PASE-845716 format. One record per residue (C-alpha): residue number from 1; residue in one letter; x, y, z. Coordinates in Angstrom, 1 decimal. Example, Ala and Ser with C-alpha at 12.3 -4.5 7.8 and 13.67 -1.06 7.14 Angstrom:
! residues 2
+-----+------+--------+--------+--------+
! pos ! code !   east !  north !     up !
+-----+------+--------+--------+--------+
!   1 !    a !   12.3 !   -4.5 !    7.8 !
!   2 !    s !   13.7 !   -1.1 !    7.1 !
+-----+------+--------+--------+--------+
! end
This chain:
! residues 420
+-----+------+--------+--------+--------+
! pos ! code !   east !  north !     up !
+-----+------+--------+--------+--------+
!   1 !    m !   37.4 !   34.5 !  -18.9 !
!   2 !    d !   37.5 !   38.2 !  -20.0 !
!   3 !    t !   40.5 !   40.4 !  -19.7 !
!   4 !    d !   39.6 !   42.5 !  -16.7 !
!   5 !    n !   38.4 !   39.5 !  -14.7 !
!   6 !    l !   41.7 !   37.6 !  -15.6 !
!   7 !    a !   43.8 !   40.6 !  -14.3 !
!   8 !    v !   41.8 !   40.7 !  -11.1 !
!   9 !    y !   42.0 !   36.9 !  -10.6 !
!  10 !    s !   45.8 !   37.1 !  -11.2 !
!  11 !    l !   46.1 !   39.9 !   -8.5 !
!  12 !    v !   44.0 !   38.0 !   -6.0 !
!  13 !    e !   46.1 !   34.8 !   -6.5 !
!  14 !    q !   49.2 !   36.9 !   -6.0 !
!  15 !    l !   47.9 !   38.3 !   -2.7 !
!  16 !    r !   46.9 !   34.9 !   -1.5 !
!  17 !    g !   50.3 !   33.5 !   -2.5 !
!  18 !    y !   52.1 !   35.7 !    0.1 !
!  19 !    s !   49.7 !   34.3 !    2.7 !
!  20 !    h !   50.5 !   30.7 !    1.7 !
!  21 !    k !   54.2 !   31.4 !    1.8 !
!  22 !    q !   53.9 !   32.8 !    5.4 !
!  23 !    f !   55.4 !   36.0 !    4.1 !
!  24 !    t !   56.6 !   38.7 !    6.6 !
!  25 !    g !   57.4 !   42.2 !    5.3 !
!  26 !    k !   55.9 !   44.8 !    3.0 !
!  27 !    l !   54.3 !   44.3 !   -0.4 !
!  28 !    e !   54.2 !   47.5 !   -2.5 !
!  29 !    l !   51.9 !   47.8 !   -5.5 !
!  30 !    y !   52.0 !   50.4 !   -8.2 !
!  31 !    s !   49.5 !   51.4 !  -10.9 !
!  32 !    v !   50.1 !   52.9 !  -14.3 !
!  33 !    k !   48.6 !   56.2 !  -12.9 !
!  34 !    e !   51.4 !   56.2 !  -10.2 !
!  35 !    y !   49.2 !   55.3 !   -7.3 !
!  36 !    k !   51.0 !   53.3 !   -4.7 !
!  37 !    w !   49.7 !   51.0 !   -2.0 !
!  38 !    s !   51.5 !   49.2 !    0.9 !
!  39 !    i !   50.3 !   46.0 !    2.4 !
!  40 !    y !   52.1 !   44.6 !    5.5 !
!  41 !    y !   52.1 !   40.9 !    6.2 !
!  42 !    c !   53.3 !   39.0 !    9.3 !
!  43 !    h !   53.8 !   35.2 !    8.9 !
!  44 !    g !   51.2 !   35.3 !    6.1 !
!  45 !    r !   48.6 !   37.3 !    8.1 !
!  46 !    l !   47.6 !   40.9 !    7.2 !
!  47 !    v !   48.8 !   43.6 !    9.6 !
!  48 !    w !   48.1 !   46.9 !    7.9 !
!  49 !    a !   47.4 !   48.5 !    4.5 !
!  50 !    s !   47.6 !   52.1 !    3.3 !
!  51 !    g !   48.1 !   54.3 !    0.3 !
!  52 !    g !   46.1 !   55.1 !   -2.8 !
!  53 !    v !   44.3 !   58.2 !   -3.8 !
!  54 !    h !   42.6 !   59.1 !   -0.5 !
!  55 !    n !   45.0 !   58.0 !    2.2 !
!  56 !    h !   44.2 !   60.9 !    4.5 !
!  57 !    r !   40.5 !   61.1 !    3.8 !
!  58 !    r !   40.3 !   57.4 !    4.5 !
!  59 !    w !   42.0 !   57.9 !    7.9 !
!  60 !    r !   39.6 !   60.7 !    8.9 !
!  61 !    r !   36.5 !   58.9 !    7.7 !
!  62 !    i !   37.2 !   55.4 !    9.2 !
!  63 !    i !   38.2 !   56.8 !   12.6 !
!  64 !    k !   35.0 !   58.8 !   12.7 !
!  65 !    q !   33.0 !   55.8 !   11.4 !
!  66 !    h !   34.2 !   53.7 !   14.4 !
!  67 !    n !   33.3 !   56.6 !   16.8 !
!  68 !    v !   36.8 !   57.2 !   17.9 !
!  69 !    q !   37.7 !   60.6 !   19.2 !
!  70 !    i !   41.5 !   61.4 !   18.9 !
!  71 !    d !   43.2 !   64.6 !   20.2 !
!  72 !    l !   46.2 !   64.6 !   17.9 !
!  73 !    s !   47.8 !   67.4 !   19.8 !
!  74 !    k !   48.4 !   65.0 !   22.7 !
!  75 !    i !   50.1 !   62.4 !   20.5 !
!  76 !    s !   53.9 !   62.4 !   19.8 !
!  77 !    l !   55.7 !   60.6 !   17.0 !
!  78 !    r !   59.4 !   60.6 !   17.7 !
!  79 !    t !   61.1 !   58.5 !   15.1 !
!  80 !    p !   61.2 !   58.5 !   11.2 !
!  81 !    e !   59.6 !   55.1 !   11.2 !
!  82 !    e !   56.7 !   56.3 !   13.3 !
!  83 !    v !   56.3 !   59.4 !   11.1 !
!  84 !    k !   56.3 !   57.3 !    7.9 !
!  85 !    l !   53.5 !   55.1 !    9.2 !
!  86 !    w !   51.8 !   57.8 !   11.4 !
!  87 !    d !   48.3 !   56.4 !   10.8 !
!  88 !    y !   49.2 !   53.0 !   12.2 !
!  89 !    h !   51.4 !   54.3 !   15.0 !
!  90 !    v !   48.6 !   56.6 !   16.3 !
!  91 !    l !   46.6 !   53.4 !   16.9 !
!  92 !    v !   49.6 !   51.8 !   18.6 !
!  93 !    i !   49.9 !   54.8 !   21.0 !
!  94 !    l !   46.2 !   54.7 !   21.8 !
!  95 !    m !   46.6 !   51.0 !   22.6 !
!  96 !    k !   49.7 !   51.5 !   24.8 !
!  97 !    r !   47.8 !   54.3 !   26.7 !
!  98 !    m !   44.9 !   51.9 !   27.1 !
!  99 !    t !   42.6 !   54.5 !   25.4 !
! 100 !    l !   41.5 !   51.8 !   23.1 !
! 101 !    t !   41.9 !   48.0 !   23.5 !
! 102 !    r !   43.3 !   45.6 !   21.0 !
! 103 !    e !   39.8 !   44.3 !   20.4 !
! 104 !    q !   38.5 !   47.8 !   19.6 !
! 105 !    i !   41.4 !   48.6 !   17.2 !
! 106 !    s !   41.2 !   45.3 !   15.3 !
! 107 !    p !   38.0 !   46.2 !   13.4 !
! 108 !    i !   39.5 !   49.6 !   12.5 !
! 109 !    i !   42.5 !   47.9 !   11.0 !
! 110 !    e !   40.2 !   45.5 !    9.1 !
! 111 !    s !   38.4 !   48.5 !    7.6 !
! 112 !    f !   41.6 !   50.0 !    6.4 !
! 113 !    i !   42.7 !   46.7 !    4.8 !
! 114 !    h !   39.3 !   46.1 !    3.2 !
! 115 !    e !   39.2 !   49.5 !    1.5 !
! 116 !    v !   42.8 !   49.3 !    0.3 !
! 117 !    l !   42.3 !   45.8 !   -1.1 !
! 118 !    f !   39.1 !   46.9 !   -2.9 !
! 119 !    d !   40.8 !   49.9 !   -4.5 !
! 120 !    i !   43.7 !   47.8 !   -5.7 !
! 121 !    i !   41.4 !   45.2 !   -7.2 !
! 122 !    q !   39.3 !   47.8 !   -8.9 !
! 123 !    h !   42.5 !   49.4 !  -10.4 !
! 124 !    a !   43.7 !   45.9 !  -11.5 !
! 125 !    a !   40.6 !   45.5 !  -13.6 !
! 126 !    n !   41.4 !   48.6 !  -15.6 !
! 127 !    e !   45.2 !   49.0 !  -15.6 !
! 128 !    r !   48.4 !   47.0 !  -15.0 !
! 129 !    i !   49.6 !   46.6 !  -11.4 !
! 130 !    t !   53.2 !   46.0 !  -10.6 !
! 131 !    y !   54.7 !   44.5 !   -7.4 !
! 132 !    y !   57.7 !   45.1 !   -5.2 !
! 133 !    c !   58.4 !   42.8 !   -2.2 !
! 134 !    d !   60.4 !   44.1 !    0.8 !
! 135 !    f !   61.3 !   41.3 !    3.3 !
! 136 !    e !   63.0 !   43.7 !    5.7 !
! 137 !    d !   60.3 !   46.3 !    6.1 !
! 138 !    e !   58.4 !   44.7 !    8.9 !
! 139 !    i !   55.8 !   46.6 !   10.9 !
! 140 !    t !   56.1 !   46.6 !   14.7 !
! 141 !    p !   54.5 !   46.2 !   17.1 !
! 142 !    v !   51.7 !   44.1 !   15.7 !
! 143 !    i !   48.3 !   45.0 !   16.9 !
! 144 !    a !   46.2 !   42.5 !   15.0 !
! 145 !    l !   46.7 !   39.5 !   12.7 !
! 146 !    i !   44.0 !   39.5 !   10.0 !
! 147 !    h !   43.4 !   36.2 !    8.2 !
! 148 !    a !   44.6 !   37.1 !    4.7 !
! 149 !    e !   42.6 !   34.7 !    2.6 !
! 150 !    h !   39.3 !   35.5 !    4.3 !
! 151 !    a !   39.9 !   39.2 !    3.9 !
! 152 !    i !   40.9 !   38.9 !    0.2 !
! 153 !    d !   38.0 !   36.6 !   -0.6 !
! 154 !    r !   35.5 !   39.0 !    1.0 !
! 155 !    v !   36.8 !   41.9 !   -1.0 !
! 156 !    y !   36.9 !   39.9 !   -4.2 !
! 157 !    q !   33.3 !   38.9 !   -3.8 !
! 158 !    e !   32.3 !   42.5 !   -3.1 !
! 159 !    w !   34.0 !   43.6 !   -6.3 !
! 160 !    w !   32.3 !   40.8 !   -8.2 !
! 161 !    t !   28.9 !   42.0 !   -6.9 !
! 162 !    w !   29.7 !   45.5 !   -8.1 !
! 163 !    r !   30.7 !   44.1 !  -11.5 !
! 164 !    k !   27.5 !   42.0 !  -11.9 !
! 165 !    v !   25.3 !   45.1 !  -11.5 !
! 166 !    g !   27.5 !   47.2 !  -13.8 !
! 167 !    i !   29.1 !   49.6 !  -11.3 !
! 168 !    a !   32.6 !   48.1 !  -11.1 !
! 169 !    d !   34.1 !   50.9 !  -13.0 !
! 170 !    f !   32.8 !   53.6 !  -10.6 !
! 171 !    s !   35.4 !   54.2 !   -8.0 !
! 172 !    p !   33.9 !   55.0 !   -4.5 !
! 173 !    n !   36.6 !   57.7 !   -4.3 !
! 174 !    l !   34.9 !   59.8 !   -6.9 !
! 175 !    a !   32.7 !   62.7 !   -5.8 !
! 176 !    p !   29.2 !   63.2 !   -7.3 !
! 177 !    w !   27.9 !   66.6 !   -8.2 !
! 178 !    i !   24.8 !   68.0 !   -9.8 !
! 179 !    k !   25.3 !   68.3 !  -13.5 !
! 180 !    r !   21.8 !   69.4 !  -14.7 !
! 181 !    s !   19.9 !   70.8 !  -11.8 !
! 182 !    e !   16.8 !   72.0 !  -13.8 !
! 183 !    q !   16.3 !   68.7 !  -15.5 !
! 184 !    l !   16.8 !   66.9 !  -12.1 !
! 185 !    k !   14.2 !   69.1 !  -10.5 !
! 186 !    e !   11.7 !   68.1 !  -13.2 !
! 187 !    e !   12.4 !   64.4 !  -13.1 !
! 188 !    a !   12.9 !   63.7 !   -9.3 !
! 189 !    s !   10.5 !   64.1 !   -6.5 !
! 190 !    e !   10.7 !   67.4 !   -4.5 !
! 191 !    l !   12.2 !   65.6 !   -1.5 !
! 192 !    t !   14.8 !   63.7 !   -3.6 !
! 193 !    y !   15.7 !   66.9 !   -5.5 !
! 194 !    k !   16.3 !   68.9 !   -2.2 !
! 195 !    t !   18.3 !   66.0 !   -0.8 !
! 196 !    l !   20.5 !   65.6 !   -3.8 !
! 197 !    i !   21.1 !   69.4 !   -4.2 !
! 198 !    t !   22.2 !   69.5 !   -0.5 !
! 199 !    i !   24.5 !   66.5 !   -0.5 !
! 200 !    l !   26.0 !   66.3 !   -4.0 !
! 201 !    d !   28.4 !   69.2 !   -3.9 !
! 202 !    g !   31.4 !   67.6 !   -5.6 !
! 203 !    r !   33.4 !   67.8 !   -2.3 !
! 204 !    r !   32.5 !   64.5 !   -0.7 !
! 205 !    s !   33.5 !   61.1 !   -2.2 !
! 206 !    l !   30.9 !   58.4 !   -2.5 !
! 207 !    r !   32.5 !   56.7 !    0.5 !
! 208 !    e !   32.3 !   59.9 !    2.6 !
! 209 !    l !   28.6 !   60.3 !    1.6 !
! 210 !    s !   28.0 !   56.7 !    2.6 !
! 211 !    t !   29.4 !   57.4 !    6.1 !
! 212 !    w !   27.7 !   60.7 !    6.4 !
! 213 !    l !   24.3 !   59.4 !    5.4 !
! 214 !    k !   24.8 !   56.1 !    7.3 !
! 215 !    k !   23.8 !   54.3 !    4.1 !
! 216 !    d !   25.3 !   51.2 !    2.6 !
! 217 !    l !   27.9 !   52.2 !    0.0 !
! 218 !    f !   26.8 !   49.6 !   -2.5 !
! 219 !    h !   23.2 !   50.7 !   -2.5 !
! 220 !    l !   24.1 !   54.4 !   -2.4 !
! 221 !    v !   26.2 !   54.0 !   -5.6 !
! 222 !    q !   23.5 !   51.9 !   -7.2 !
! 223 !    s !   20.8 !   54.6 !   -6.6 !
! 224 !    l !   23.0 !   57.4 !   -7.8 !
! 225 !    m !   24.1 !   55.6 !  -11.0 !
! 226 !    a !   20.6 !   55.9 !  -12.4 !
! 227 !    y !   20.9 !   59.7 !  -12.3 !
! 228 !    y !   24.5 !   59.4 !  -13.7 !
! 229 !    h !   23.5 !   57.4 !  -16.7 !
! 230 !    r !   20.8 !   60.0 !  -17.5 !
! 231 !    g !   23.4 !   62.8 !  -17.4 !
! 232 !    l !   21.8 !   64.5 !  -14.3 !
! 233 !    i !   24.8 !   64.1 !  -12.1 !
! 234 !    g !   28.5 !   63.9 !  -12.7 !
! 235 !    l !   31.4 !   62.1 !  -11.0 !
! 236 !    a !   34.6 !   64.0 !  -10.4 !
! 237 !    e !   38.0 !   63.2 !   -8.9 !
! 238 !    v !   38.5 !   64.9 !   -5.6 !
! 239 !    a !   41.9 !   65.5 !   -4.1 !
! 240 !    d !   43.1 !   64.1 !   -0.8 !
! 241 !    i !   42.9 !   66.4 !    2.2 !
! 242 !    q !   46.1 !   67.7 !    3.8 !
! 243 !    s !   47.8 !   65.2 !    6.1 !
! 244 !    p !   47.1 !   65.8 !    9.8 !
! 245 !    i !   50.7 !   64.7 !   10.5 !
! 246 !    q !   51.8 !   68.3 !   11.1 !
! 247 !    s !   49.7 !   68.6 !   14.2 !
! 248 !    i !   51.1 !   65.4 !   15.8 !
! 249 !    l !   54.9 !   65.8 !   15.2 !
! 250 !    s !   56.8 !   66.5 !   18.4 !
! 251 !    n !   60.3 !   66.4 !   16.9 !
! 252 !    k !   61.3 !   69.7 !   15.3 !
! 253 !    e !   63.2 !   67.8 !   12.7 !
! 254 !    f !   59.9 !   66.9 !   11.1 !
! 255 !    t !   58.1 !   70.2 !   11.6 !
! 256 !    k !   57.9 !   72.7 !    8.8 !
! 257 !    e !   58.9 !   76.2 !    9.8 !
! 258 !    p !   56.6 !   79.1 !    8.6 !
! 259 !    t !   57.5 !   80.3 !    5.2 !
! 260 !    s !   58.3 !   83.8 !    4.3 !
! 261 !    d !   55.4 !   83.8 !    1.8 !
! 262 !    s !   52.9 !   85.0 !    4.4 !
! 263 !    t !   52.6 !   87.8 !    7.0 !
! 264 !    q !   51.2 !   86.8 !   10.4 !
! 265 !    l !   49.3 !   89.3 !   12.6 !
! 266 !    s !   49.5 !   88.1 !   16.1 !
! 267 !    e !   48.9 !   88.9 !   19.7 !
! 268 !    g !   51.6 !   87.4 !   21.9 !
! 269 !    n !   52.5 !   84.0 !   20.4 !
! 270 !    q !   49.0 !   83.2 !   19.1 !
! 271 !    p !   48.5 !   84.1 !   15.4 !
! 272 !    k !   45.1 !   85.6 !   14.6 !
! 273 !    i !   45.1 !   85.7 !   10.9 !
! 274 !    t !   47.5 !   85.0 !    8.0 !
! 275 !    i !   47.4 !   87.2 !    4.9 !
! 276 !    m !   48.8 !   85.8 !    1.7 !
! 277 !    p !   50.4 !   88.4 !   -0.5 !
! 278 !    r !   49.7 !   86.6 !   -3.7 !
! 279 !    p !   45.9 !   86.3 !   -4.3 !
! 280 !    l !   45.1 !   83.2 !   -6.4 !
! 281 !    i !   42.9 !   83.7 !   -9.5 !
! 282 !    a !   41.3 !   80.7 !  -11.2 !
! 283 !    c !   40.4 !   80.9 !  -14.9 !
! 284 !    v !   37.9 !   78.2 !  -16.1 !
! 285 !    d !   38.0 !   78.1 !  -19.9 !
! 286 !    d !   38.4 !   75.2 !  -22.4 !
! 287 !    s !   40.6 !   77.4 !  -24.6 !
! 288 !    n !   44.3 !   77.2 !  -24.1 !
! 289 !    q !   44.8 !   80.6 !  -25.7 !
! 290 !    v !   42.3 !   82.3 !  -23.4 !
! 291 !    c !   43.8 !   80.7 !  -20.3 !
! 292 !    a !   47.3 !   81.8 !  -21.5 !
! 293 !    t !   46.1 !   85.4 !  -22.0 !
! 294 !    i !   44.5 !   85.6 !  -18.5 !
! 295 !    e !   47.6 !   83.9 !  -17.0 !
! 296 !    q !   49.8 !   86.6 !  -18.6 !
! 297 !    i !   47.6 !   89.4 !  -17.2 !
! 298 !    v !   47.3 !   88.1 !  -13.6 !
! 299 !    t !   50.9 !   87.0 !  -13.2 !
! 300 !    g !   51.9 !   90.4 !  -14.5 !
! 301 !    f !   50.2 !   91.8 !  -11.4 !
! 302 !    g !   52.0 !   89.4 !   -9.2 !
! 303 !    f !   48.9 !   87.3 !   -8.6 !
! 304 !    g !   48.8 !   83.5 !   -8.6 !
! 305 !    f !   47.1 !   81.7 !  -11.4 !
! 306 !    l !   45.1 !   78.4 !  -11.7 !
! 307 !    g !   44.0 !   77.4 !  -15.2 !
! 308 !    i !   41.1 !   74.8 !  -15.4 !
! 309 !    r !   40.2 !   73.6 !  -18.9 !
! 310 !    d !   38.2 !   70.5 !  -17.9 !
! 311 !    s !   34.7 !   71.6 !  -16.8 !
! 312 !    i !   34.1 !   68.3 !  -15.1 !
! 313 !    k !   36.9 !   68.9 !  -12.6 !
! 314 !    v !   36.1 !   72.5 !  -11.9 !
! 315 !    l !   34.4 !   72.1 !   -8.5 !
! 316 !    s !   36.9 !   69.8 !   -7.0 !
! 317 !    l !   39.9 !   71.9 !   -8.1 !
! 318 !    l !   38.3 !   75.1 !   -6.8 !
! 319 !    v !   37.5 !   73.5 !   -3.4 !
! 320 !    d !   41.1 !   72.3 !   -3.2 !
! 321 !    h !   42.8 !   75.6 !   -4.1 !
! 322 !    k !   40.2 !   78.2 !   -2.8 !
! 323 !    p !   41.0 !   81.0 !   -5.2 !
! 324 !    e !   40.2 !   84.6 !   -4.3 !
! 325 !    m !   38.6 !   85.2 !   -7.7 !
! 326 !    i !   37.1 !   83.0 !  -10.4 !
! 327 !    i !   37.0 !   83.9 !  -14.1 !
! 328 !    l !   34.4 !   81.7 !  -15.8 !
! 329 !    d !   33.9 !   81.2 !  -19.5 !
! 330 !    l !   30.3 !   81.3 !  -20.5 !
! 331 !    v !   30.4 !   78.8 !  -23.4 !
! 332 !    m !   32.0 !   75.4 !  -22.6 !
! 333 !    p !   31.3 !   71.8 !  -23.6 !
! 334 !    i !   29.5 !   69.4 !  -21.2 !
! 335 !    v !   28.8 !   72.0 !  -18.5 !
! 336 !    g !   28.0 !   75.6 !  -19.4 !
! 337 !    g !   29.1 !   78.7 !  -17.5 !
! 338 !    y !   25.7 !   79.6 !  -16.1 !
! 339 !    e !   25.3 !   76.1 !  -14.6 !
! 340 !    l !   28.8 !   76.1 !  -13.2 !
! 341 !    c !   28.4 !   79.5 !  -11.7 !
! 342 !    a !   25.2 !   78.4 !   -9.9 !
! 343 !    q !   27.0 !   75.2 !   -8.7 !
! 344 !    i !   30.0 !   77.3 !   -7.4 !
! 345 !    r !   27.7 !   79.7 !   -5.5 !
! 346 !    r !   26.1 !   76.7 !   -3.6 !
! 347 !    i !   29.5 !   76.0 !   -2.1 !
! 348 !    p !   29.8 !   78.0 !    1.2 !
! 349 !    d !   33.5 !   78.8 !    0.7 !
! 350 !    f !   32.6 !   80.7 !   -2.5 !
! 351 !    k !   29.5 !   82.5 !   -1.4 !
! 352 !    d !   31.2 !   85.9 !   -1.6 !
! 353 !    t !   34.0 !   85.1 !   -4.0 !
! 354 !    p !   34.0 !   87.4 !   -7.1 !
! 355 !    i !   33.0 !   85.4 !  -10.2 !
! 356 !    l !   33.6 !   87.2 !  -13.4 !
! 357 !    i !   31.9 !   85.9 !  -16.5 !
! 358 !    l !   34.2 !   85.8 !  -19.6 !
! 359 !    t !   32.2 !   86.0 !  -22.8 !
! 360 !    s !   32.0 !   87.3 !  -26.3 !
! 361 !    n !   28.1 !   87.7 !  -26.0 !
! 362 !    d !   27.7 !   90.7 !  -23.7 !
! 363 !    t !   23.9 !   91.1 !  -24.2 !
! 364 !    l !   21.2 !   92.3 !  -21.8 !
! 365 !    i !   19.8 !   88.8 !  -21.6 !
! 366 !    d !   23.2 !   87.4 !  -20.7 !
! 367 !    r !   23.7 !   90.0 !  -18.0 !
! 368 !    i !   20.3 !   89.3 !  -16.4 !
! 369 !    r !   20.8 !   85.5 !  -16.5 !
! 370 !    s !   24.3 !   85.8 !  -15.1 !
! 371 !    h !   22.9 !   88.0 !  -12.2 !
! 372 !    f !   20.4 !   85.3 !  -11.3 !
! 373 !    v !   23.1 !   82.6 !  -11.1 !
! 374 !    g !   25.3 !   84.7 !   -8.9 !
! 375 !    a !   27.9 !   86.2 !  -11.2 !
! 376 !    t !   29.7 !   89.3 !  -10.0 !
! 377 !    a !   30.4 !   91.0 !  -13.3 !
! 378 !    f !   31.2 !   90.5 !  -17.0 !
! 379 !    i !   34.5 !   90.5 !  -18.8 !
! 380 !    s !   34.4 !   90.8 !  -22.6 !
! 381 !    k !   36.9 !   88.7 !  -24.4 !
! 382 !    t !   37.3 !   91.5 !  -27.0 !
! 383 !    s !   37.9 !   94.3 !  -24.6 !
! 384 !    g !   41.7 !   94.0 !  -24.6 !
! 385 !    n !   44.2 !   93.0 !  -21.9 !
! 386 !    d !   44.3 !   96.4 !  -20.2 !
! 387 !    k !   40.5 !   96.5 !  -19.6 !
! 388 !    i !   40.5 !   92.9 !  -18.5 !
! 389 !    g !   43.2 !   93.7 !  -16.1 !
! 390 !    e !   41.3 !   96.7 !  -14.7 !
! 391 !    q !   38.3 !   94.5 !  -14.0 !
! 392 !    i !   40.4 !   91.9 !  -12.2 !
! 393 !    k !   42.1 !   94.5 !  -10.1 !
! 394 !    r !   38.9 !   96.3 !   -9.4 !
! 395 !    y !   37.2 !   93.3 !   -7.7 !
! 396 !    l !   40.3 !   92.0 !   -6.0 !
! 397 !    l !   40.8 !   95.5 !   -4.5 !
! 398 !    i !   37.3 !   95.3 !   -3.0 !
! 399 !    e !   38.1 !   92.0 !   -1.5 !
! 400 !    d !   41.5 !   93.3 !   -0.3 !
! 401 !    q !   40.0 !   96.3 !    1.4 !
! 402 !    a !   37.4 !   94.1 !    3.2 !
! 403 !    l !   40.2 !   91.9 !    4.4 !
! 404 !    k !   42.2 !   94.9 !    5.6 !
! 405 !    a !   39.2 !   96.1 !    7.5 !
! 406 !    e !   38.7 !   92.7 !    9.1 !
! 407 !    v !   42.4 !   92.5 !   10.2 !
! 408 !    y !   42.3 !   96.1 !   11.6 !
! 409 !    m !   39.1 !   95.5 !   13.5 !
! 410 !    e !   40.7 !   92.3 !   15.0 !
! 411 !    n !   43.6 !   94.2 !   16.3 !
! 412 !    n !   41.9 !   97.5 !   17.3 !
! 413 !    h !   38.9 !   97.5 !   19.5 !
! 414 !    d !   38.0 !  101.2 !   18.6 !
! 415 !    s !   36.7 !  101.1 !   15.0 !
! 416 !    s !   36.5 !  104.9 !   14.8 !
! 417 !    d !   40.2 !  105.1 !   14.1 !
! 418 !    f !   40.0 !  103.0 !   10.9 !
! 419 !    p !   41.7 !  104.9 !    8.1 !
! 420 !    s !   39.7 !  106.1 !    5.2 !
+-----+------+--------+--------+--------+
! end
């Protein structure tokens, strides 16, 4: 038996063992990469599972997948215990209100348990998993009791199927993105190319694509792996979304007050727009020295800075942080600046974001090509810090003036009074 299969087999036996022992409580599992999962048992049956890399994305997707509409503004969580397990207690509240029956909620819980178990098993094949058993942390009330061995065996067989076809190492939490669009256009049919360009934007995980397209996850991953192995698409980690918990807390003890880092323009008690005083500038460059230089310049202006040195993670990090300006190196390994610029421009959030190309090759051909992929302007690496700073301020000021105009128009119906 090979090493990864042995580790998975050991994990599966461990999970089954808690069922055999009629365990009641919480089993916490930890990976070397500091991922944490929680599995709740009741007399050897599975009650709930959560945690991992996409806890909040999982909630949003599975709820939508089961066609459940939830108005979180009408749900109140009143105790620390409910807040800690908000995802489970939202389902408890819906059952108590008879919005959903126990029979309707049970398959939702099974979906959560299934995904968490799969992620744990997949991690166990690649890294060491440690355990912590808490007999006192019981989950109440219990909505459903899922047969543990059946659920574990089903997930184990699914992982084994993935392993047999060679995709066991590809996490369904990764987000695919177009790596070589021109080559893909040449090799794929016109319909396939248009479809892939539309859906593979580096923002949706494979699981989210499966739900969105209503396509079986296993077959979706299989079909995309052919393009991955030919270097036409890439797979990037995508961060979890913000927890929806802030919109469902009713107790002020758990509600964050607005910070002083933003100024709110409002009419009555309803805020219209929030202006952040520290624009965020992202610098995409594999050179530590260049990133450090740009950071020194932008922080000197009082702006926020995001340095990205790994071109594979660019799209997901930009989507997560939404910078007001992107400074992009032209020559980088794996994915070049032109291709990255074109990819960024396909993302709606960055349609109008200033993208400044950072280069040592400021030729006419470079300028023409950068124009076609959507770059805003050039910054020469040899122009000196002062001139680089002037370029940065120039395009941020344009954005700032547009924002001021938008805010002014929002609060003044007569546009003729707008100051020059």
